[in-house]
N, C-alpha and C positions, 0 to 999 in steps of 0.2 A: 943370548941371555936377555932377561927383562932389563929395561933401562933403569938408571939410578932412581928416578922419581917414583917409578912404580914399586921398586924395592923398598923405598922409604914408606910409601903408603901401606904396603903390606906389613912392614915392621910395626907401624903405628897401630894398625888394626889388631895385630896379634897382642900388642901390649895392652890394648884397651878391653880385652875379653872380660876380665873381672868386673869392669865397670858396666858392661852391657848385660851382665847376668842379673843385676839387681831388679827385683820385680817392680818396685816403685819407679825406677828409672825407665823401665820398659813402658809402663803405663803413661809416663810423661811424654815419651817419644811418640806413642800412638796418638795421644791428644794433639801433639804438634802436627802429625800427619792429617788428622781430621781438620785442623785449622787450615792447613795448606790447601786441602781440597775445597774448603768453603771459600777461602779468600781468593784463590787463584783459578777457579773454574773457567772464567772467561779467558784468561791468559792461556790456559791449557788447550781450550777449544780452538783458540786462534792459532796456536802453534801447530796443532794437528791439521788445521785447514791449510796452512802453508805447506805442510809436507804431503798431504794426500788429497787436498781439495774436497775433503769430506765436510758436509754441512755441519755447522756447530750444533744444530738441533740433534743430529745423530751422535756426535761426540758427547753431548750431554748425557746420553744413555750410558755411554762408557764410564763417565764420571759417576753416575748414579750406581752402577754396578760396583765400582771401587768403594764408594761411600758405604753401601750396604754391607759389603764384605768386611770392611774395617770396623763398622759398628758392631757386627756380630762378634768379632774378635775382642773388641774393647769390653763389651758387656759381659762376655763369658770367659775372660782371660783366666781368672782364678779357678773357675770350674774346669776349664780345659787343662790347666796345669796341676790340678789337685792330684796328689799321689793316689794310685789305684790299689786298694787293699786286696789281697788275695788269700784264699785258703781257708783256714780252720776257724770259722766263727760259730758254727753250730755243731751240735753233738754228732750229727750224721757225718760231718767232715772228719771228726776224730776217728770214726769207725772206718771211713774210706781211706784216710791217709794218717794213720797214727804216728808215723815217723815224724810228722811235722806238727803234731798237736802242741799247742801253747807257743809255737814259734810265730814271729811276726814276718809276714811276707807282703811286699808291695812293689809297684813299678812306678818309677819317677821319670818324668820327661826332663832330660838334661840338655843344655845347649851344646851344639857341636863345636863352636869356636868361631873362626873367621870364615865367612862364606862368600862365594863369588856368584853373582847373578847376571846372566846375559838376557837382556830384554829383547823384544821383537818390535818391528816397525809398523805392523798392520793395525795393531791397537796399542799404541805406545804408552798409553796411560795405565790401563789395567795390567798389561803384560810386563810392565816394569814395577808398578807399585804393589800389586797383589802379592807377588813373592816377597817383596820387601816387608809387607805387613807381617807375614808369617815368620820371617827370619828375625825381625826385631822382637816380636812377641815371644819367640822361643828363647831369646836371650843371647843372640849372636851379634858379632860385628859384621858389617856388610860392605862389600865393594860392588856397586852397581855399574854395569856397562850397558847403556842403552844402544840400540842399533843405530849405526851411522846412516842408514837409509831413511831415517826420519830425523834429520839434523836439527831442525828448529825445536822439536820436542825434546831431543836429547840435551841440547844446550840449556833449555829452560829447566829441565829436571836437575841438571847439574847446579844451576843457580839456586833453585828452590830447596833442594836437599841441604845445601850449605847454609841457606838462610833459616830453615825451620828445624833441622835436626842437629844432634850433637856431632860436631866435626871430628871428634876423636874416634867415634865408633862407626860412623856411616859416611861413605865417600862415593862420589860418582866420577867416573872417568869416561870421557868421550873420545872418539877416534875411530879409525877404520880397522880392517882385519889385522893389520900389523900390531895394533894395541891389544886386540883380543889374543893374538898368538903369544905376545909377551906375558900377558896375565896368566895364560895357561902354563907357562914355565914355572910359575911360583906354586908353592905347596899350600893348598886350601883344605879346610875341613869338610867342605861340601861345595859342589858346583851345580847350579840350577840354570838350565838353558831352555829357552823357547825359540823355536825356529825350524829350519829344514834338516832333513836327514843327512845331507852331505857334510854340513858343519858338525852335526852331532857325532859323526864318526871321528872327526878330528878331536872333539872334546873328550870322548871316551878314551881315545888313544893317549892323549896328554894326561888325563886323570889317572890312568892305569899306572903310569910311572911312579906316582906317589900313593897308589892305592886309595885314591880319593873317591868317595861315593858321589854319584851323580843323579840328578833328576832331569829327565828329558821330556819336554812337552813339544811334541812334533805335530804332524798332520796326517796326510794320507788321503785316500779316496773314500770318503764317507758316502755311502749310498742312501738314497731315499727309496725304500721298498714300498711300492704302491699296491695295495691289495684291492681286489675287485669290490670289496665291501665298503671302501672308504667313501667319504664325501669328496668327490673328485674336484669340484669347484674350489672348495676351501683348501684342499690339498695343493692344488695348482697355485693358488695365491700365496700360500706359505713358501713353497719352493721357489716361486718367482722372486719373492722378497729376499729370501736367504741368498739366492744366487747373485743378486745385484747389490745387496747391502755391502757398503765399502767396496763396491765394484767386484764383489766376489772374493775379495782378498781377506779371507778369514778361515782359520784352520778348521772351524766347525761348520763351514758352509756345506750345503749339499753339493757334493762333487759331481755326481751323476744320478740319474733316475732309472729305476727298473719298473717298467709299466706293463700291465697286461696288454697283449696285442689288441684285444678287443676294445680297449679304452684309449689307445694311442692317439688317434686323431682328435678325440674330444679333449684329452689332456693337453695336447699342444695348443689347441684353440683357447683353452682357459688360461694357459700361461701367457700367451700373446695378449689376451684381453687384460690380464693383470698388469703387464708391463706398460701397456698403453694407458691404463688408468693411473699407474704410479708416476710415469715420466712424460706422458704425452707423446705426440708424433715427432717432436724435435728433441730427442733425448740429449743430444750434445749440449744444448743450451738450457737444460733443466737444472735448476739449482740443487735438486735433491740427488743428483747422480754424481758419484765420486769419479776419480781418475786412477789409472794404473800408476804405480809408485815411480817407475823410471823406464827408460827406453829399453833396458835389458829385458824386463818382464814384458813390456809391450811387444818387442820383437818375438819373444818366445810364444806369446799367445797368438800373434798373427801367423806364426809358423804352424801352430797346431791347426788353425782354420784352413790354411793353404794345403796342408799335407793329409788332412783327414780323408778317409775313404767313405765316410758316412755322408748322408744327405743333409745339407744345410737347408732347413725348412723355414727358418726365420733368422733375419739379421745376417751377419757375416760380411757385410758390404761396407758399412760406414766406419771408417777408422781414421784417426788423425794423430800421427806420431808426434808432431809439435805440441799438441794439446794432450797427449797421452790418453786419448779417447778411443774406446772400443765399445760399440753398441752391444746390447744383449743379443745373444745368439742361441739358437736351438739346432742341435745336430742329432739326427736319428742314426745310431750306430748299429751295425749288424755283426761286428766281429770284435772279439777281445784283443785282436792284434792291431786294432786301430790305434793311432798315436794318441787319441783322446783318452784311451783306456790304459795307457802305459805310465802315466804320471799324474800327480795331483794338478788339477786345472788352475786353481787359485786365480780365477778371473771370471768374467760374466758370460761364460760359455757353458751351456747345459747339454751334455750328451744324454741321450735317452736310449736305453736298450730295451726293446719290447721282448717279453717272455711269454711262453705258452703255459708254463706251470711253475708252481713254487719249487718243485724238485729241480727243474732246470735252472732256476735262479740260484738255489743253494749250490748247485754244482759249479756254476760260474765263479762264485765268490770263494768258496772253500778250496777250489783247485787252482786258483790263480794267485800266485804269491803277492802281486802288487795290490790285489783287492782284499786279501784276507786281513783280519784283525784291524778294521778301520778305527779311527778315533771316535767316531759316532756312528751309530746305526739308527737311521730314521725309519720309522714304521708308520704307515698311514693305513688305518684299518678300523672297522667297527666291530671286529670279531676278536674277542679276548683270547680265544683258543689259537687263532692265527698269530696273534702277538707273541704268545708264549712259545709257539712252535718256531717262529722265526728267531727269537732270542736264544732258544735252545740250540739251534743249528748254526748260528752265526755269532762268533765271538767279537766283541768290540770294547773299546775303552768305556763308552757310555751308551745309553739308549734314550731316545726321545720319541715318544709316541704321540702322533697327531699334533705335533708342533715342531718348530725349528728353533734352535739356538737357545731357547729359554732355560734349558737345564744348566747352562754355563753361568747364568745370572744368579743361581741359588747358592747361598752361603752354606746351606745344609748338606749339599751333595758334593762328594769328591769329584774332582775333574782331573782327568789324565788319560793317557793312552795305554795300549798294550802291544807288545811286540814291536813292529815297525812304526807304530804310531806313538811310541813313547814308553817311559817307565816312571812310576811314581805319581802320586795324586796330591792336589792341594785345593785351596779354598776353605774358609772358615777354620774349624779346628784341625782340619787336615793340613792346612798351611803350617800350623805349629808343629804337628807331628812330623812332617817331612824335613823340618829343620831341627829336629830333636833326636836324641838317643833315648830309647826306652831302657832305662837302667833298672836291672833286677836287684832287689835288696832283700836278703833273708837275715833276720836276727834270731839266733838260736837262744831258746830259753835253757839255761844251763841246768835247770832241774831235770831236764830230759837226758843229761849226759850219761847216767848209768844205763839207760835203755839203749841209746844209740851206740854205747860202747861195745855192743856185740859186733860191730863192723871191724874191730881191731883184731889182729892176729893174737894168739894162734887160732886157726880155724877149727871149729868142731861141728859135729852134726847138729847139735842143739842150737848153736849160733846160726848156722845156715837156715835152719827151720824158722827160727824167730825172725831173722832178717827178711826172709821171704814173706812171712806173715805181716811184717810191718810196712814193707815197701812195695810189694807186688799187688796191683789191683786185679780184680777179676775181669776176664774178657769173655 
């Protein structure tokens, strides 16, 4: 069972639900979050550096993403929460659905109650705060559990949330897996999780005991599909950057590249040139290059390089376990059975699979369970027909054409996976929707009661005819 302190926190959050529903209260809390980001940016960047050795200039981009998403929610909160009217406003609607003529129909977004958010370590600012924005804006109370693998950021968030937000409605708990397991024993109205698939299985299993809905933001093997029509140099620079940003530890990174056989050597050369430009010859001592989060992930990545049957054409030599440093590496892979194609890389290793035709590439992805339904489908092409063909054949959580990662930074686009890469979307108005219940409301105009009275027994032929006329639409 969960310990007494967690039970008490849970009880307090449940009791505070009516307080969190108030619109003006929500707006005040969102203002406080904006103040937090403004006043504490330097402290947040410093904490992330302690956890990941990520340069503050790169973390500033993470903070900017959070600020922009929060700004969108603040500016449009009333619009996003406005009840959506349905049905009979025009004469044509009366003809189409006379049974609902003169009735009021609308959909309102209602808070779910007390929600539990599990944040992730690789981008510990946005992956903790962006779900929090939506949960607060939707009118819920929240318990936030940051990842213990980014301890400095987790402890800072605990202090800042207590300092800036209402302590009755919003709480942060830090700790390891045992704390997370204890939290899952409690009954929540929604659970939001960002992380890996193995933990997601445990969360769904725990949630099922209470019939608790979940949102899972996972990862997977997101491919970069390179078409022969693309600008190869620009494509290589983008992929090179995505693969080494945060040392490749990002769920929307390019996991592997699919390159036409005829362009393979040129593509490899362009990627190498890009990395040399970005980080110089001494990558380990470049201040712009991050580190692997811990020895567990370091050992896993080293194991992949040692066990691959592919050809390591760049890198793969310089590693330092004490410094958690692994240099960028390129591996040309010829088999889907290679260890690099069996799991998400989540590091600065770029497998490349050369293909002879788009049909061959489709067959690989669609017929390989670990590859199908990626979080992101990256397409590099100058041919719009090819873009459409690839999107039609390959299902994914999102699509980004001729760029990398940028789609995640837009507050206007929903972000989330499908199948093994997750369920549910958020960002902007979608963050409010994921933490809300779409409540249907119909208010009957009693002047219509004589007409709808034909539904009551006893049944007659005339009643059945009228009922069909009123309720059945033409097909």
